[in-house]
GUSETI-22808 format. One line per field, with one value per residue (C-alpha): x, y, z; residue number from 1. Coordinates in steps of 0.1 Angstrom, whole numbers, plus 5000, padded with zeros to 4 digits. Each point is the difference from the previous one (the first is absolute). Layout:
// GUSETI-22808
X	c(X ...)
Y	c(Y ...)
Z	c(Z ...)
seq	c(NUM ...)
//
This chain:
// GUSETI-22808
X	c(5515 4965 4991 4983 4963 4975 4980 4965 4987 5009 4979 5030 5035 5031 5014 4972 5017 4998 5020 5030 4986 4963 4969 4964 4989 4968 5004 5019 5028 4983 5031 5017 4973 5025 4973 4992 5036 5007 5033 5028 5021 5036 5026 5024 5033 5016 4995 4964 5010 5007 5000 5032 5031 5035 5012 4968 4988 4968 5006 4965 4965 4966 4967 4966 5015 4980 5016 4980 5008 4980 4981 5019 5005 5028 5035 5027 5034 5034 5031 5036 4992 4964 4967 4976 4962 4983 4963 4978 4981 5024 5032 5016 5024 4982 5024 4986 5006 5034 5030 5038 5012 5027 4971 4981 5008 4982 4973 4978 4978 4965 4971 4965 4969 4967 4971 4963 4970 4983 5029 5000 5030 5015 5016 5012 5038 5021 5012 5037 5015 5036 5007 5028 5012 5022 5025 4981 4969 4983 4981 4986 4980 4995 4974 5007 4977 4993 5012 5029 5037 5003 5006 5028 5016 4999 5011 5030 5010 4999 5022 5025 5001 4993 5029 5029 5030 5025 5002 5006 4968 4981 4983 5023 5029 4979 4988 5035 5007 4979 4995 5002 5037 5015 5030 5022 4986 5036 5007 4967 5009 5033 4983 4975 5030 5016 4967 4997 5037 4996 5027 4985 5033 5002 4981 5000 5007 5005 5037 5003 4981 5023 5033 4987 5008 4968 5015 4986 4994 4990 5009 4981 4993 5016 4989 5019 5007 5007 4970 5006 5004 4972 5025 4994 4961 4981 4967 5016 5006 5035 5004 4993 5000 5020 5015 5031 5020 4994 5024 4991 5019 4978 4969 5009 5007 4967 4980 5006 4980 4968 4976 5008 5028 4975 5019 4988 5003 4984 4968 4993 5017 4987 5019 5002 5000 5019 4974 4997 4976 5020 4990 5014 4990 4998 5033 5012 5001 4995 4976 5013 4996 5036 5020 5017 5019 5024 5000 4961 4999 5025 4982 4966 5017 5011 4965 4996 5019 5005 4975 5007 5007 5026 4980 4992 4966 4977 4995 4967 5003 4966 4991 4970 4990 4980 5024 4991 5008 5034 5007 4989 5025 5027 4996 5011 5029 4983 4984 5002 5024 5006 5000 5028 5023 4993 5009 4972 4974 4965 4984 4963 4977 4973 4981 4993 4991 5020 4992 4979 4975 5000 4991 4973 4985 5000 4983 4972 4996 4997 4974 4981 4998 4990 4973 4984 5007 4977 5019 5007 5015 4967 4980 4978 4998 5006 4966 4983 5019 4984 5018 5013 5032 4985 4979 4969 4966 5001 5018 5018 5019 5014 5010 5019 5017 5012 5016 5016 5015 5019 5018 5006 5018 5030 5012 4992 5016 5032 4999 4996 5029 5023 4988 5004 5035 5011 4985 5018 5033 4995 4992 5031 5022 4981 4992 5027 5028 5007 5013 4979 5012 4972 5001 4977 5013 5016 4996 4982 4962 4988 5033 4994 4964 5010 5032 4983 4969 5021 5020 4968 4988 5033 5010 4976 5021 4987 4965 5006 5000 5038 5006 4975 5018 5034 4985 4987 5032 5021 4982 4982 5019 5036 4997 4988 4963 4994 4973 5002 4992 4974 4982 5004 5021 5031 5034 5036 5005 4971 4979 4973 4996 4975 4981 4963 4976 4974 4976 4990 5013 4971 5000 5002 4973 4962 5000 5000 5016 4978 4980 4993 4988 4988 4965 4965 4993 4985 5030 5021 5036 5030 5033 5023 5013 5035 5014 5030 5014 5032 5021 4984 5034 5015 4970 4989 4986 5026 5005 4964 4994 5026 4983 4967 5018 5010 4964 4990 5025 4987 4966 5011 5022 4985 5021 5033 5003 5006 4985 4964 4985 4993 5038 5006 4974 5016 5034 4990 4983 5031 5020 4978 4996 5038 4997 5032 5033 5004 4985 5014 5024 5008 5029 5021 5026 4976 4985 5036 5007 4969 5007 4964 5006 5009 4978 4967 4980 4999 4969 5010 5005 4966 4982 5018 4989 4964 5003 5017 4972 4975 5022 4990 4964 5009 4983 5033 5005 4985 4980 5003 5038 5015 5037 5002 4973 5020 5035 5013 4995 4965 4995 4964 4989 4989 4963 5002 5014 4966 5002 4970 4996 5017 4970 5019 5017 4981 4965 5006 4990 4974 4984 5008 4975 5012 5036 4996 5011 5022 4969 5008 5035 4987 4977 5028 5022 4973 4999 5037 4999 4973 5021 5030 4981 4986 5035 5013 4972 5007 5037 4991 4976 5026 5025 4975 4993 5037 5004 4972 5014 5034 4984 4980 5032 5019 4971 4999 5037 4997 4972 5021 5029 4976 4987 5035 5009 4967 5008 5035 4987 4975 5026 5023 4972 4992 5036 5004 4968 5014 5032 4981 4979 5031 5016 4970 4999 5037 4996 4971 5019 5024 4974 4991 4965 4997 4970 4998 4972 4982 5017 5033 5011 5017 5000 5024 4998 5031 5002 5031 5025 5036 5014 4981 4999 5020 4982 5013 4982 5003 5000 4975 4975 4978 5010 5002 5023 4998 5033 4983 5000 4971 4978 4991 4985 5017 4978 5013 4979 5010 4982 5006 5011 4978 5020 4999 4973 4989 5024 5029 4990 5009 5033 5007 4992 5024 5027 4993 5001 5028 5031 5022 4991 5028 5000 4991 4970 4991 4997 5030 4981 5010 5035 4988 5005 4964 5002 5024 4971 4985 4968 4990 4970 5012 5028 4993 5021 5013 5035 5007 5000 4966 4986 5014 4982 4967 4977 4985 4982 5018 4966 4998 5028 4983 4973 4965)
Y	c(7222 4998 4975 5016 4996 4992 5030 5006 4997 5029 5010 5010 4989 5021 4973 5006 5027 4998 5032 5017 5034 5004 4981 5008 4982 4991 4993 5013 4988 5000 4989 5033 5023 5023 5019 4970 4996 5019 5020 4983 5019 4999 4984 5023 4982 4967 4995 4990 4973 4969 4979 5015 4979 5011 5031 5002 5036 5013 5020 5009 4993 5000 5001 4988 4975 4970 4966 4990 4963 4998 5032 5009 5036 5013 5017 4993 5006 4999 4993 4994 4963 4993 5012 4996 5001 5005 4991 5030 4984 4977 5020 4966 4992 4983 4973 5002 5037 4999 4992 5006 5026 4976 4975 5025 4992 5031 5025 5023 5030 4993 5024 4985 5021 4989 5011 5005 4981 5030 5007 5036 5020 4983 5021 4971 5001 4972 4973 5001 4965 4988 4965 4981 4967 4978 4973 4978 4994 5032 5027 5027 5030 5030 5027 5035 5027 5024 5036 4992 4996 4969 4976 5023 5000 4963 4994 5024 4982 4966 5015 5010 4969 4971 5006 5015 5011 4985 4966 5013 5021 4968 4993 4971 5023 5026 4974 4985 4966 5006 4968 4980 5004 4981 4978 4997 4974 4993 4980 4981 4993 4984 4980 4987 4991 4981 4981 4991 4987 4982 5022 5001 5009 5033 5031 5033 5034 5036 4996 4969 5018 5032 4981 4975 4969 4982 4978 4968 4968 4963 4972 5014 5036 5032 5035 5025 5036 5010 5024 5014 5036 4995 5007 4968 5002 5029 4982 4968 4995 5005 4962 4973 4961 4986 4966 4993 4992 5035 5028 5036 5009 4976 5014 5034 4988 4981 5030 5019 4975 5005 5030 5026 4977 4978 4968 4965 4996 4975 5010 4967 4967 4966 4990 4962 4997 5032 5011 5037 5027 5027 5034 5025 5024 4991 4993 5026 4976 5028 5005 4969 4979 4987 5019 4977 5004 4972 5014 5001 4965 4988 5019 4984 4966 5004 5002 4963 4981 4962 4975 4971 4977 5023 5014 5036 5012 5015 5038 5017 5035 5015 5032 5015 5019 4988 4988 5027 5027 4984 5000 5036 5010 4988 5031 5020 4976 4978 4966 4965 4972 4972 4965 4990 5025 4988 4964 4976 5030 5005 5034 5004 5031 5006 5027 5024 5035 5032 5027 5019 4972 4995 5037 5001 4968 5014 5032 4981 4978 5030 5017 4967 4998 5035 4996 4967 5007 5011 5031 5015 5034 5012 4992 4974 4963 4975 4985 5032 5010 4993 4993 4972 4997 4998 4976 5022 4993 4963 4995 4967 5006 5032 4981 4975 5028 5016 4967 4994 5035 4991 4973 5024 5024 4976 5006 4964 4986 5018 4988 4965 5002 5012 4972 4974 5012 5000 4966 4986 5013 4986 4965 4999 5008 4977 4970 5000 5015 5023 5035 5029 5034 5026 5033 5024 5033 5018 4973 5020 4997 4966 4984 5012 4987 4966 4994 5012 4979 4969 5006 5003 4967 4982 5012 4998 5026 5027 4993 5014 5036 5000 4981 5021 5032 4983 4991 5034 5017 4977 4994 5034 5027 4987 4990 5033 5000 5036 5008 5038 4997 4972 5017 5035 5018 5022 4983 5009 4997 5023 4976 5001 5037 4999 5029 5005 4989 5027 4975 4966 4971 4979 4964 4972 4974 5003 5024 5037 5020 5002 5019 5014 4969 5003 4987 5013 5022 5031 5022 5025 5002 5022 4984 4997 5034 4986 4968 4985 4965 4980 4994 4969 4989 4987 4996 4964 4979 4972 4995 5002 4972 4979 5005 4990 4968 4993 5004 4975 4974 5008 4992 4967 4990 5016 4978 5009 5037 5015 5034 5007 5019 5029 5002 5003 5027 5021 4992 5012 5031 5010 4996 5022 5026 5007 5005 4981 5001 4964 5002 5034 5006 4975 4981 4991 5025 5029 4991 5000 5033 5016 4983 4988 4974 5025 5029 4980 4976 4963 4983 4966 5013 5017 4968 4979 5026 4996 4962 5003 5022 4972 4968 4970 5012 5029 5001 4997 4964 4972 4978 4970 5001 4965 5000 4962 4995 5018 4998 4995 5015 5010 4987 5010 4982 5020 4993 5016 5033 5016 5034 5020 5035 5007 5010 5017 5023 5002 5003 5018 5034 4993 4971 5003 4974 4973 5008 4982 4968 4993 4996 4963 5010 5026 4975 4976 5026 5007 4963 4999 5031 4984 4968 5020 5018 4967 4986 5031 4997 4963 5008 5028 4976 4973 5025 5011 4964 4993 5031 4990 4965 5014 5023 4971 4979 5029 5005 4963 4999 5031 4983 4969 5021 5018 4967 4988 5032 4997 4964 5008 5029 4977 4973 5026 5014 4966 4994 5034 4992 4967 5015 5027 4974 4981 5032 5007 4965 5003 5033 4988 4969 5024 5014 5029 5010 5014 5020 5013 5024 5007 5035 4984 5005 4971 4998 4975 4994 4983 4983 5010 4973 5011 4965 4995 5032 5032 5029 5030 5029 5014 5036 4994 4986 5015 4975 5000 4975 4996 4990 4996 4963 5006 5011 4967 5011 5020 5016 5007 5019 4999 5021 4990 5027 5009 4979 4969 4975 4985 4971 5024 5010 4966 5001 5034 4984 4973 5025 5020 4971 4981 4996 4996 5033 5026 5032 5019 4979 4978 4962 4981 4970 4977 5006 5005 4976 4991 4986 4973 4985 4987 5020 5016 5019 5023 5024 5003 4977 5000 4990 4963 4995 5016 4979 4969 5009 5004 4972 5009 4977 4997 5000 5037 5005 4977 5009 4989)
Z	c(5907 4985 4974 4970 5004 4974 4988 4989 4964 4977 4970 4978 4995 4996 4976 4974 4979 4963 4993 5016 4991 5005 5005 5009 5032 5017 5037 5030 5021 5034 5018 4994 5013 5018 5018 5021 5011 5032 5001 5019 5024 4988 5022 5016 5002 4996 5037 4993 4976 5021 4968 4987 5002 5008 4981 4980 4994 4985 4968 4988 5010 4982 5020 4989 4975 4988 4993 4970 5003 5033 5003 5031 5008 5020 4999 4975 5013 4982 5022 4991 5000 4993 4985 5030 5000 5033 5005 5007 5027 5019 4990 4995 4971 4971 4987 4963 4997 5018 4977 5004 4975 4985 4993 4978 4963 4987 5008 4979 5003 4984 4995 4997 4989 5014 4979 5013 4986 4984 4976 5010 5009 5030 5025 5020 5002 4985 5023 5006 5004 5008 4987 5018 4985 5022 4994 5024 4978 5013 4979 5023 4990 5024 4994 5013 5012 4970 4998 5023 4994 5021 4971 4986 5034 5003 4964 5004 5032 4982 4973 5024 5022 4978 4977 5019 4979 5023 5016 5035 4998 5004 5033 5008 5005 5019 5025 5005 5014 5032 5019 4968 4996 4971 5001 4969 4975 4989 5031 4995 4964 5010 5028 4973 4978 5028 5007 4962 5001 5033 5016 5035 5016 4983 5011 4981 5016 4988 5007 4978 4972 5003 4999 4973 5019 4992 4972 5013 4981 5001 4976 4971 5004 5015 5010 4977 5010 4963 5000 5036 4986 4974 4972 4980 5001 5017 5004 5015 5038 5015 5005 4974 5001 4971 4992 5020 4969 4985 5010 5004 4969 4981 5015 4989 4965 4999 5012 4968 4979 5019 4998 5027 5012 5018 4997 5011 5037 5025 5017 5018 5002 5012 5032 4990 4963 4990 4974 4998 4989 4984 4984 4976 4971 4963 4982 4975 4970 4974 4971 4983 5032 4995 5027 5026 5032 5012 5036 5000 4988 5026 5028 4989 4998 5035 5011 4992 5025 4996 5013 5024 4970 4985 4971 4997 5008 4974 4997 4991 4987 5005 4981 5016 4968 4970 4973 4976 5027 5005 4963 4998 5027 4976 4979 5031 5007 5024 4993 5015 5004 4975 5017 4976 5017 5036 5009 5007 5002 4988 4993 5010 4994 5024 4981 5029 4987 5009 5025 4977 4995 5037 5006 4975 5014 5035 4989 4984 5030 5023 4977 4998 5038 5002 4974 5014 5037 5029 5008 4965 4993 4983 5032 4981 5010 4972 5009 4992 4969 4967 4967 4979 5021 5034 5022 4998 4986 5006 4967 5002 4969 5014 5031 4979 4981 5033 5011 4967 5000 5033 4979 4972 5024 5001 5036 5011 4969 5007 5036 4988 4976 5027 5024 4973 4992 5035 5007 4969 5012 5035 4986 4978 5031 5025 4977 4973 5023 4970 5003 4985 4987 4998 4982 4981 4983 5029 5026 5026 4994 4987 5011 5036 4998 4989 5021 5032 4994 4992 5032 5019 4986 5006 5035 5029 5019 4975 5011 5035 5011 5002 4969 4980 5011 4989 4967 4991 5012 4979 4967 4997 5020 4997 4964 4989 4992 4992 5026 4996 4962 5004 5029 4986 5026 4998 4998 5003 4962 4995 4979 5026 4997 4971 4986 5003 4973 4992 4985 5010 4979 4987 5012 4976 4999 5004 5030 4999 5029 5032 5009 4965 4981 4964 5001 4998 5031 5013 5010 4981 5009 4991 4994 5030 5008 5007 5011 5016 4992 4998 4971 4982 4986 5034 5024 5002 5029 4996 5037 5007 4975 5018 5033 4982 4989 5036 5011 4974 5015 5035 4988 4985 5029 5032 5023 4984 5010 5033 4988 4990 4972 5023 5005 4962 4998 5027 4985 4965 5015 5019 4968 4979 5027 5002 5037 5006 4981 4991 4965 4990 4972 4971 5014 5030 4989 4999 5035 5014 4983 5016 5033 5000 5027 5026 4990 4996 5019 4993 4986 5014 5036 4997 4989 5027 5026 4989 5005 5033 5014 4999 4998 4980 4998 4977 4967 4981 5014 4979 5024 4977 4998 5005 4993 5001 4975 4972 5011 4964 4966 4987 4965 4988 4968 4971 5006 5034 4987 4994 5017 5012 5012 5032 5021 5029 4975 4968 5015 5033 4987 4972 5018 5038 5011 4975 5007 5033 4984 5031 5022 5005 5009 5024 5017 5002 5015 5026 5008 5004 5022 5022 5001 5009 5028 5013 5000 5018 5025 5005 5006 5025 5018 5001 5014 5027 5009 5003 5022 5022 5002 5010 5025 5016 5002 5016 5025 5007 5006 5023 5018 5005 5014 5024 5012 5005 5019 5020 5008 5011 5021 5017 5006 5015 5022 5012 5008 5018 5019 5011 5011 5019 5018 5009 5014 5019 5016 5007 5017 5020 5010 5017 5021 4978 4990 4965 4988 4964 4995 4967 4999 4997 5037 5017 5038 5017 5037 5014 5035 5019 5002 5001 4996 4969 4981 4997 4983 4982 4986 4964 4990 4973 5024 5025 5027 5038 5017 5037 5017 5034 5007 5024 4971 4982 4968 4971 4975 4966 4974 4964 4974 4964 4975 4970 4976 5023 5004 5033 4997 5001 5035 5013 4983 5016 5033 4992 4992 5031 5025 4982 5023 4971 4984 4995 5017 4970 4994 4972 4998 4991 4987 4985 5014 5036 5028 5001 4965 5013 5020 4968 5000 4966 5014 5027 5007 5036 5021 5036 5010 4997 5038 5004 4972 5016 5031 4982 4992 4966 4977 4967 4982 5005 4974 4974 4975 5009)
seq	c(1 2 3 4 5 6 7 8 9 10 11 12 13 14 15 16 17 18 19 20 21 22 23 24 25 26 27 28 29 30 31 32 33 34 35 36 37 38 39 40 41 42 43 44 45 46 47 48 49 50 51 52 53 54 55 56 57 58 59 60 61 62 63 64 65 66 67 68 69 70 71 72 73 74 75 76 77 78 79 80 81 82 83 84 85 86 87 88 89 90 91 92 93 94 95 96 97 98 99 100 101 102 103 104 105 106 107 108 109 110 111 112 113 114 115 116 117 118 119 120 121 122 123 124 125 126 127 128 129 130 131 132 133 134 135 136 137 138 139 140 141 142 143 144 145 146 147 148 149 150 151 152 153 154 155 156 157 158 159 160 161 162 163 164 165 166 167 168 169 170 171 172 173 174 175 176 177 178 179 180 181 182 183 184 185 186 187 188 189 190 191 192 193 194 195 196 197 198 199 200 201 202 203 204 205 206 207 208 209 210 211 212 213 214 215 216 217 218 219 220 221 222 223 224 225 226 227 228 229 230 231 232 233 234 235 236 237 238 239 240 241 242 243 244 245 246 247 248 249 250 251 252 253 254 255 256 257 258 259 260 261 262 263 264 265 266 267 268 269 270 271 272 273 274 275 276 277 278 279 280 281 282 283 284 285 286 287 288 289 290 291 292 293 294 295 296 297 298 299 300 301 302 303 304 305 306 307 308 309 310 311 312 313 314 315 316 317 318 319 320 321 322 323 324 325 326 327 328 329 330 331 332 333 334 335 336 337 338 339 340 341 342 343 344 345 346 347 348 349 350 351 352 353 354 355 356 357 358 359 360 361 362 363 364 365 366 367 368 369 370 371 372 373 374 375 376 377 378 379 380 381 382 383 384 385 386 387 388 389 390 391 392 393 394 395 396 397 398 399 400 401 402 403 404 405 406 407 408 409 410 411 412 413 414 415 416 417 418 419 420 421 422 423 424 425 426 427 428 429 430 431 432 433 434 435 436 437 438 439 440 441 442 443 444 445 446 447 448 449 450 451 452 453 454 455 456 457 458 459 460 461 462 463 464 465 466 467 468 469 470 471 472 473 474 475 476 477 478 479 480 481 482 483 484 485 486 487 488 489 490 491 492 493 494 495 496 497 498 499 500 501 502 503 504 505 506 507 508 509 510 511 512 513 514 515 516 517 518 519 520 521 522 523 524 525 526 527 528 529 530 531 532 533 534 535 536 537 538 539 540 541 542 543 544 545 546 547 548 549 550 551 552 553 554 555 556 557 558 559 560 561 562 563 564 565 566 567 568 569 570 571 572 573 574 575 576 577 578 579 580 581 582 583 584 585 586 587 588 589 590 591 592 593 594 595 596 597 598 599 600 601 602 603 604 605 606 607 608 609 610 611 612 613 614 615 616 617 618 619 620 621 622 623 624 625 626 627 628 629 630 631 632 633 634 635 636 637 638 639 640 641 642 643 644 645 646 647 648 649 650 651 652 653 654 655 656 657 658 659 660 661 662 663 664 665 666 667 668 669 670 671 672 673 674 675 676 677 678 679 680 681 682 683 684 685 686 687 688 689 690 691 692 693 694 695 696 697 698 699 700 701 702 703 704 705 706 707 708 709 710 711 712 713 714 715 716 717 718 719 720 721 722 723 724 725 726 727 728 729 730 731 732 733 734 735 736 737 738 739 740 741 742 743 744 745 746 747 748 749 750 751 752 753 754 755 756 757 758 759 760 761 762 763 764 765 766 767 768 769 770 771 772 773 774 775 776 777 778 779 780 781 782 783 784 785 786 787 788 789 790 791 792 793 794 795 796 797 798 799 800 801 802 803 804 805 806 807 808 809 810 811 812 813 814 815 816 817 818 819 820 821 822 823 824 825 826 827 828 829 830 831 832 833 834 835 836 837 838 839 840 841 842 843 844 845 846 847 848)
//
């Protein structure tokens, strides 16, 4: 995707509007001279849109649209999942102008009339704008071609798609699980409970959950199935960790004393000391603050197990609200505990504001970033804008005022309060070995923030990818943070199906809504024709604020987290987009009722798939992570809890260049990648060296074997040669002349001597034996076969002339009679009497 580029100087600003009805102007908006924009050929079908994801379909298109933030012209498309802006030249998706529909908080139609310099009747048509405000710090303004119905077409499509009347009309249900199939989080919740209670021998499964046989325990705590059907508390999970000494009947009785039956239960327990972090909602002490419950007091007392010295540990009851807010809730039956009613306890108020204050603070922060950013929704850079509340004109006092305004917004102060409260809770558990019970009003907003942050500080497991998932699923999803209400999506109960607001609610504070700001300017504007926004009573960025707190801890402890700030940004974007089903509905019960886990994809599987695609070099991995450096609790001192803007999230749209605060991290990741590649190359080279060494050793061994075979063959040849020479001498000593030609033919001339030799012929040989005693010589010609060498010719002569041969041919050596004469060289022998008559030198039968 393209990064928004910095645009040229503009002479006038869309922000500079002093009246919502009419204003004379002097100037022109040169960026919207539509005659200079070439018409764009419409796309034919979805087949041309290779940027669409699975099951995403185009609903409406607007051509010749200008993204005022960056002066980019292109095509604006509405799909069933996103609002997409394509660049006119490159046809690439521009990231700034592309936003998921669920991430849109509100959108308005605005008409701006541009007057000419001569104050005459201006026939220039009014500029028709579409303002889109996102939950991710974006404020976008699109300008449409005049005298067309494209803006109406896009606006109507947004009305239909951004706020579906039914939960299953969301894109998450249309896309289905796909390859990001979800597994039931109920099993993962039980596995996390087993990890907390050190029950390693137990493993959860669907069958165990269905038959209710997950009632496991250790010495202090047990897993209760009292809420398995969600009858006791609809916003609590199906399984709860409670003190072992408290029965299910007592749990049911205690639940009636807490708001929405959200009774005190264990969220995290120390594996060695037994100290716990527990959570609940406010007690129903009544308007006189004098109501009590014995079962509630007994349950709270059960959270304080005995120390090693036999004494009972101290209990801190942390009320996240300001004290005055807690007292005000008493008029509606709520309130706070009295330390006199709970043994060895102390009540502490943290003073964290409610969801309405957080929402207003976030709105002011978003408008501040849009006002003072580079890519502002009015198309004017803060360096070129003039006025008392900007950087322009070189006015140092105005620069100071702008910085001070950031502090007045209050967002960073709220983040600091949440961080300080969580750090205080973690210190009580880690240092004092005390137990802490945390609650606010309903126990699902500020309580979830504090408890999950304290767990993150106490347990290194939650600072890994797997642990972070377990933490979010346990303390946010399972314990009923109302995501549909806080994000502004439909829910099963219908609270998310909120009516449209026909007029925009004014923001509190010093900022007017963007882009129509009340300051001296040159444009006249009409009020927004119509607008669409979420119900201001329930929408609030509570979970986003918690992720902001996690990013602050990541900045303070860069070696303690396996994941990076980029992972947190992608994580919060996926949550706001509602692309997956993990964060739909308001409770575990509602998600079970809608079968979300089987019908929708899983965010965790998607993020894990991204990491798997690139391995350890993926941007989600923290290159500085060292699990041994921080293998215990993180206890930041109060002086270190000074939050700053989260650059990767707060600045990425308004100040894209300055948002690259992770540049050092990126450089480090490149170094790690190079080291990894070098290590891989080294290992590959070592493997090749080893293979070459093994090959050389194998060749050397083969060479040695060949040498041995060659040596054996040579020795055998020498031996055969000696034998043949001995045979030749032996034959010659009997008066035979032997001649072996180079062609392998062997000629033997035998002198006739009947007393010495009796000759016989063989069928295989071409021999002529003369019986006539008067013919003295006998000539025998033996021709070697193809498979025989020259030496075998002599052997055939031996077999031919041997008097001991059988009639069928063939030498009977070493069983022949000739072998009895003690010669090991020849098979040709005469009868014993004939040999006795011969005078043969024995040296002929010996080797030379």
